[in-house]
C-alpha positions as CSV (number, residue, x, y, z in Angstrom):
1,M,133.9,147.3,124.3
2,G,133.3,150.8,124.7
3,G,133.3,152.8,128.1
4,G,129.3,153.3,127.8
5,E,126.6,153.5,130.6
6,H,127.1,150.4,133.1
7,G,123.7,151.1,135.0
8,H,125.1,153.5,137.5
9,G,122.7,156.2,136.4
10,G,125.0,159.1,137.9
11,E,123.9,158.3,141.2
12,D,126.3,158.9,144.3
13,F,128.5,155.9,144.9
14,R,130.1,157.6,147.9
15,G,127.5,156.3,150.5
16,K,128.5,152.7,149.2
17,V,132.0,152.7,149.6
18,W,133.3,150.4,152.1
19,S,136.7,151.0,153.2
20,M,138.7,150.3,156.7
21,S,138.9,153.9,157.3
22,G,135.3,154.6,157.3
23,G,134.9,155.5,153.6
24,A,134.5,158.8,152.3
25,Y,132.7,160.8,155.5
26,C,134.5,159.3,157.9
27,R,133.2,160.7,161.7
28,P,133.2,158.1,164.0
29,K,131.6,158.9,167.5
30,H,133.6,160.7,170.2
31,W,136.6,160.9,167.8
32,R,137.9,164.0,169.8
33,R,137.9,161.8,173.3
34,N,139.5,158.8,171.6
35,T,142.4,160.8,170.2
36,A,142.8,162.8,173.7
37,F,142.9,159.3,175.2
38,A,145.5,157.7,172.7
39,M,147.8,161.3,173.0
40,V,147.6,160.7,176.8
41,G,148.7,156.7,176.7
42,L,151.4,157.8,174.1
43,I,153.0,160.6,176.4
44,F,152.5,158.1,179.5
45,V,154.2,155.3,177.5
46,C,156.9,157.6,176.0
47,I,158.0,159.6,179.2
48,P,158.9,156.6,181.2
49,I,161.3,155.3,178.1
50,A,163.1,158.6,177.2
51,M,164.2,159.0,180.9
52,K,165.5,155.3,180.9
53,S,167.2,156.1,177.7
54,A,169.1,159.0,178.9
55,E,169.6,157.2,182.1
56,L,171.3,154.3,180.5
57,E,173.1,156.7,177.2
58,Q,176.6,156.0,177.1
59,R,179.0,157.3,174.4
60,P,182.6,155.9,174.2
61,H,183.4,159.2,172.4
62,L,183.0,162.7,173.1
63,P,180.9,163.8,170.4
64,V,182.1,166.0,167.6
65,R,179.2,168.5,167.8
66,P,176.5,169.2,170.6
67,I,173.7,166.2,171.0
68,P,170.2,167.5,172.5
69,S,170.2,164.4,174.7
70,Q,173.3,166.1,176.4
71,L,171.3,168.4,177.8
72,W,169.5,166.2,179.8
73,C,171.7,163.2,180.1
74,K,174.0,163.0,183.3
75,N,176.4,160.8,181.9
76,F,178.3,163.6,179.8
77,G,180.7,166.1,181.4
78,T,180.5,169.7,180.3
79,K,182.9,170.6,177.1
80,D,182.7,173.9,175.4
81,Y,182.4,173.1,171.6
82,N,183.9,176.4,170.5
83,D,187.3,175.6,171.8
84,V,189.7,174.7,168.9
85,E,192.1,171.4,169.7
């Protein structure tokens, strides 16, 4: 019933740990290259999606505050938000 010795002998268990992420000291080969490929792939996927989104963006009412996408979206007129109506 106690928490006595279970035969581990004080040895380092980290070398025997298996996990999907690679264990305690995960350093796969070519990790910098693979990370760079993933980042470039994300950029090539996200930029066309963002451009298409800006092209299709429409708002039925003018926003109360400036929205960052208004800087690059052509569907908005110019409105000065400092004017009090």
